[in-house]
C-alpha positions in Angstrom: -0.4 16.3 18.3 1.6 16.5 15.1 -0.5 19.4 13.6 -0.1 19.2 9.8 2.9 16.9 9.9 3.3 13.2 9.6 4.4 11.3 12.7 5.7 8.0 13.9 4.9 6.8 17.4 6.6 3.9 19.3 4.1 1.3 20.1 3.9 -2.5 20.2 1.2 -2.7 17.6 1.5 -1.7 14.0 -1.0 0.8 12.6 -1.0 3.3 9.7 -3.5 6.1 9.1 -3.6 8.7 6.3 -5.2 11.9 7.7 -6.9 14.3 5.3 -5.4 17.8 5.2 -6.4 21.0 3.4 -6.4 20.7 -0.4 -3.1 22.5 -0.9 -1.2 20.0 1.4 -0.3 16.4 1.1 -2.2 14.1 3.5 -0.2 13.4 6.7 0.7 9.8 7.7 0.5 8.7 11.3 2.0 5.3 12.0 3.3 3.2 14.9 6.5 1.2 15.0 5.7 -2.3 16.2 8.0 -3.9 18.8 11.6 -5.1 18.8 11.0 -7.3 21.8 9.0 -10.5 22.2 5.5 -10.3 23.8 5.5 -10.5 27.6 2.1 -9.6 29.0 0.2 -10.3 32.2 -2.7 -12.8 32.3 -5.4 -10.1 32.4 -7.9 -8.8 29.9 -5.6 -5.9 29.1 -2.6 -8.3 28.8 -4.6 -10.5 26.4 -5.5 -7.4 24.3 -1.8 -6.3 24.3 -0.6 -9.7 23.3 -3.2 -10.0 20.5 -2.0 -6.7 19.0 1.7 -7.2 19.6 3.7 -7.1 16.4 7.4 -8.0 16.1 8.3 -5.5 13.5 9.6 -2.1 12.6 9.1 0.9 10.3 11.8 1.9 7.8 11.7 5.5 6.6 13.5 6.4 3.4 13.9 10.1 3.1 14.1 11.3 -0.5 13.9 15.1 0.1 12.6 17.5 2.7 9.1 17.0 1.3 9.1 13.4 0.1 9.6 10.2 2.1 8.7 6.5 1.8 7.6 4.3 4.7 8.0 0.5 4.8 6.5 -1.7 7.5 8.4 -4.8 8.4 6.7 -7.7 10.1 9.0 -10.4 11.5 8.1 -14.0 11.6 7.9 -15.8 15.0 11.5 -16.8 14.6 12.6 -13.2 14.2 13.4 -13.4 10.5 11.9 -10.9 8.1 11.8 -10.0 4.4 12.5 -6.6 3.1 11.6 -6.3 -0.6 13.6 -9.3 -2.1 16.0 -10.1 0.7 15.5 -12.3 3.8 17.2 -11.4 7.1 17.7 -13.8 10.0 18.5 -13.1 13.7 21.8 -15.0 13.4 23.0 -12.5 10.7 22.3 -14.7 7.7 21.1 -12.7 4.7 19.8 -14.5 1.6 17.6 -13.9 -1.4 13.9 -14.3 -0.5 11.7 -16.9 -2.1 9.3 -15.5 -4.8 6.4 -13.6 -3.2 3.1 -15.6 -3.2 1.2 -12.4 -4.0 1.3 -8.6 -4.1 -1.7 -6.5 -3.1 -2.4 -3.2 -4.8 -4.5 -0.6 -3.0 -6.7 1.8 -4.9 -5.3 1.3 -8.4 -8.1 3.3 -10.2 -7.0 2.4 -13.7 -7.9 5.6 -15.5 -6.3 7.8 -12.9 -3.2 5.8 -12.1 0.1 7.7 -11.9 2.1 6.6 -14.9 5.4 6.9 -12.9 4.0 4.5 -10.3 2.7 2.1 -12.9 6.1 2.0 -14.6 8.0 1.5 -11.4 5.7 -1.3 -10.4 5.0 -3.2 -13.6 7.8 -2.5 -16.2 10.5 -5.1 -16.6 12.7 -4.8 -13.5 9.9 -3.1 -11.5 8.6 -4.1 -8.1 6.4 -7.0 -9.4 9.5 -8.5 -11.1 11.8 -7.8 -8.1 9.6 -9.7 -5.6 8.6 -12.2 -8.3 4.9 -12.0 -7.3 3.0 -15.0 -8.4 -0.5 -13.5 -7.9 -1.6 -9.9 -8.3 -4.4 -8.8 -6.1 -6.2 -5.6 -7.1 -8.3 -3.3 -4.8 -10.4 -0.6 -6.4 -9.0 -1.3 -9.9 -12.2 -0.1 -11.5 -12.9 3.5 -10.6 -16.5 3.6 -11.8 -16.0 7.2 -12.8 -19.0 7.0 -15.1 -21.3 6.7 -12.0 -19.2 8.0 -9.2 -21.6 9.3 -6.4 -19.1 12.0 -5.4 -19.8 14.1 -8.5 -23.3 12.8 -9.7 -24.9 16.2 -9.0 -22.1 18.3 -10.7 -23.3 19.3 -14.2 -19.8 20.4 -15.2 -18.2 17.1 -14.4 -21.1 15.3 -16.2 -20.5 17.3 -19.3 -16.7 16.7 -19.1 -17.4 12.9 -18.8 -19.5 12.9 -21.9 -16.9 14.9 -23.9 -14.2 12.5 -22.8 -16.4 9.4 -23.3 -15.9 8.6 -19.6 -19.7 8.2 -19.1 -19.8 4.6 -20.6 -19.7 1.9 -17.9 -19.1 -1.0 -20.4 -16.1 0.8 -22.0 -14.5 1.6 -18.6 -14.8 -2.1 -17.6 -13.3 -3.3 -20.9 -10.4 -0.9 -20.6 -9.7 -1.8 -17.0 -9.7 -5.6 -17.7 -7.4 -5.1 -20.7 -5.0 -2.9 -18.6 -4.8 -5.5 -15.8 -4.2 -8.3 -18.3 -1.4 -6.4 -20.0 0.3 -5.4 -16.7 -0.1 -8.9 -15.3 1.9 -10.5 -18.1 0.5 -13.9 -17.5 0.4 -13.8 -13.7 -2.8 -14.8 -11.9 
């Protein structure tokens, strides 16, 4: 439908999928928008399914260049208000500073392979964690387990490279990862 390009489709649900592409290309992103109207469905099985998946929300696309963009999903509360980064917007036009975020969830951090620019933008003073004032940091895939990664277990060249770089030691990777998370957390839970 979009061939090798990313795409946004109008729909009352909110979904996001990253689609693998050939190695020389960035993965494409397919997402839906959510709805700007309140749920109004029939009392049928299909209506119940539609109501269950109905999201009062939107997608904001920030275009940085012809090759780079950022997507933000916005989920409104039942009263129509929503928070975008550190600002709370209300249906009556009121705009105010948002309360501190209860938590921030990181997907696929992979300590040893984390992009330094992303780490700085997220964790340095004035970065995203400070801006949203996250009280709790939730890590997904923080530990890469590169030492025993099943994707390259049968590759002798990667095995040799791991030994030369001391990336074959499980205990060391765990210690480094815990230390990194503690440093970045700066006392947060």
